[in-house]
N, C-alpha and C positions, 0 to 999 in steps of 0.2 A: 877185436869183431871176428867171428867165424867167417870160415872161408864162404858161404853158400850168403852170409849176407855181406859181403863185398860184392857179390854176383846179382844179388835180387834188390840188395834196398840201401846201398851205399853211393852215394854223391862224391867218395872220393876221386880224385883226379888218376885218368889212367895211366899216365906216366908212372904214376906210384905205384900200381899195382903192377906194372911192367916191372919193376925188381924183383917179384916175389917168384923164388926158387922153385922151378919146375920142385924139386927131390922134396922140399917141404909141404910142397899144395897133393901131392902122391905120398906122402906118410901120414898126414890127417886124412886120409880116404882111407888110409890100410887103416889105420887107430881105430877108426869108425866102425866099418867094415868088423874088425875083431870084437866089438863090441854085441852081435848080432847076437852068436850062439849062447850069450852070458845073458841077454836083453828076452831070449823067446823061453831060455826054460823057469827065469823068472815071472813072467807075464802069466806061463803056464800054473805056477804055484801062485798066484797073487790072491787069487778069490780065498785061500785057505788062510790067508795071512793078517782078517781082519782085527786081531789081537797084536799082531805086530806092523799095524800100515805106516808107524813113524819109521821104524824099519824098514820096511817095503818100500817107502817114500825113498828113504837115504839112497837106496842099494840101486833104485831104477833114475832116481835122478843122476846119482856117477855115471851109469853108462849111456845117459843124454848129452852130461857136458863131454863133449869132445871138441876139437881146435874145427870141427866142421861148421858148426852154427851156435850162435850166441838166439836161444830161443825167449829169453824176457823180452820180448819187443810188446809196445802199448800197441793199441788196437788203431788206436790212430794214424801209425804209422805203417798199414799195412795199404799194397798199393791194389791197383781194382783185379788184378790176375791172380795175387793170394787170396781174396775175398771172394770169387767166383770161383776158387778151386773148392776154398772149406767149405761151400754151402752143399756141394756136390751128393750127392751118398755112396755110400765107401762105394757098392758095388758097383757103383757109375764109375767111380774115379779108378778102380781097376780094369775095368772093361777102358777108359779112355789110355791107360799105360798100355795095356796089350795093343790095341787099333793103333798106337802112334807109330809101333813099327812098317805096319801095312803102308800109313800116310807119309813116315819120313824117315823109313829106314834105310836111304839110298845115299849113294855117295855125294852127290849135287845137296842133299838136306842132312847130313850128319851132325852139324854143328847145331842144326835146329833142332834135331833128336833127342842130343845129348841135352842140350839147353832144357827142349819141356820136361824129361823124364827127372830132372834136378830140381825142376821146378814142383814136379809132385812130389819127390823125398824131400826140400823144402818144408811143402805145408803139413807132410805128414809129420818130421819133429816138431813143430811149429801145435800141431795138435796135439799130440803123444805128451809134448811139457805142459800145455795149457790143463789136459784131464789129471796130469800127474800131480799138481799143484792143489787139486781138490783132494787128494785122496787124505793127506790129514786132518782136513774141518770135517770129513764123514763121517759121522756117530750111527748114521742107521745103516745095518748090514745090507738090507737090499740096495739101498743106494750104491753101496761101496760095492757089491757083484756089478752092478748094473755098470760103476766106471769101469772096473776091470773087462768086461764084457766091451766098450768102448774102444778101450786102449787096444784091446785083442783086434780088432777089429781094423782100426789104424796100423795098427802091426799086420796084419796079413795084406795091407797096401803098399809098408814099406817093402814086404818080401818082393813083390812082384815087381815092382821097381826097381830093386837092386838085381832081380834075375833079369828085369830085358836090359839093364846095365851091363850084366856080365856078358851079353850076347856081342858087344860093343868090342873088338881085337882091340883099336885104337884109343881106346876109353879115358888112360891116363894122360894122352895127348892132349884128345879133346879138352879136355877138361881144364889142364892147365893151361889153354889157349885161350879158353874163353872167362876164367880167373883173369889173368893179366891182359886181357884187352886187346891178344893178339887179332884174334878175328872178332869182329862187332857185327851185332845183327840188328834190325833196326829196331829201335823202340818210338812207341808214339810220341810224340809231342803236345805241347797244348791243344794245340789247333783239332788236331787231329784225335784226342781224349773228348773232345768238346761235341766232335763231330760224330763219334762212336755213341756217345750217350743219345743225341738225336736219331740217328739210323736205326739204331737197336732194335726197338721196338716196330719199328715198319719194316726193316730188314727178318725178323721172326714172322710178324702177318703174313709177308710174302709167302716164306717156307711152309706155314702151318696154311698154305693155301685159301687164306682168312682176306686177303688182297688180290684182284685178279686186275685192277689197272694203273696206270701211273709208268714215269718214267724209270723211276726206280724198278717197279716190277718188269717192265720190258726191259730193261739191261740183264736184270739176273736173270734171266728164263729165255734171253737172247745168248746168253753167256753161256747158260745149263747146256744147250742145244748147239754151242759150239765146240762142245769139248772132243766130240768122235769126230769131228775133222779135223781140229788142231791136231788129235793126236796120232791121225793117219797120216796129217802132213810129216810130222817131227819122225815118223815112224819110215816113212817113204825117204826121208833125209839121215836115217841112222843116229838120229839122235835119241829115241827111246826106242824101248825091245817091249815086243807084245807078249804081257806075260797077264795073269791074274788082277793083282790089281794096278794096273797100267796106269789106271785114270786119276788114283790117289796120285801118283808122284803126278804127273803132267800138273794137276792142279796145283801142287805142292813146289813148284817147280819156277824159275823165274820168268819164263814166256808165259807162264798163264797169265803173269803182270801185265803182258803187254796187248795179249789178249782181251783183258778185262777194259783197256787202253782204248785200244780197237773198236772195240765194241761201241763204247759210250761215244764215240768220236762218230759212230756212222747213225746213232739213235740221235744225239743232241748235236746241234750244229755249235754253240757258243763251249768253249773250252771248257773241263773240269779240271779241280782243282788237284794235283797230283796227292794232296791231302785224303781226299777224296778218293782217288783208286785204292791207297791205302789202307782207309776204312770198308771199301767196300770189300776190297780183297782178303783182307781179315775178317769180314763176317761172311765172307762166302765160302772160305776154307773151315771157320769154326762149324759151319753146318753140314758141309760136304764129308770132313774129318769122323765129324762125332753122331749128328743126328740126324742127316739122310738115310732114310730107311735103305736096306741092304738087298 
């Protein structure tokens, strides 16, 4: 199984992953990067290879078959995150990749930043593999060229992800630590996933200004209005610097979770579960990082 599969799909015990060798992990990444130039040249020629589509399929498949990821994955095995990313338009995915540096490109969130870039890369590779499988079966030239255009769009996202990863000086160390489970990032449990599905629509309606009442609305507005005061407090304490995207840094820092927790405790006297806090923080960050009007 490929390294990214271990990171995003496998339920394999962390202790087994911890035995992986750093050099093996780095070698797999270097091997993958070594295919990019060839892939670019092949995709540029692809639309003129209709008569040689079987050859084109074989060549591109050889470039996709690296130790980085095993790409023949059943749809039913997809997690929500992968499905959600796959549903976005290419242009939106590129914008998200670029925006991640503003949201998470800080020492405090360096592992989260690296992990999210790798998630985007994994989705690109899955999409490329899925499109590739259609090439030998396509007998219509127009459909073939449309398919090639889709592969090109996926490749464009891939190039942007690699460019952003290239800016991370300590990427190899961060990547290895994530794969080996040396740095754990919270993933939602079953209860949190159920809560997420229940709250998603309501929070989206609040952010679209379709709802203007209720506890969740009050909670979201109070948190939003408290960001400036919290930033000033942290700036005065020397915890955070004043720079243009500092609000994104704050919203993605651990201190923001406590701000959310304190806010709901003021609004609602009855204690709110930590699962609810986790889901609210996730949805608020998702909106603030990617959908909020700039």
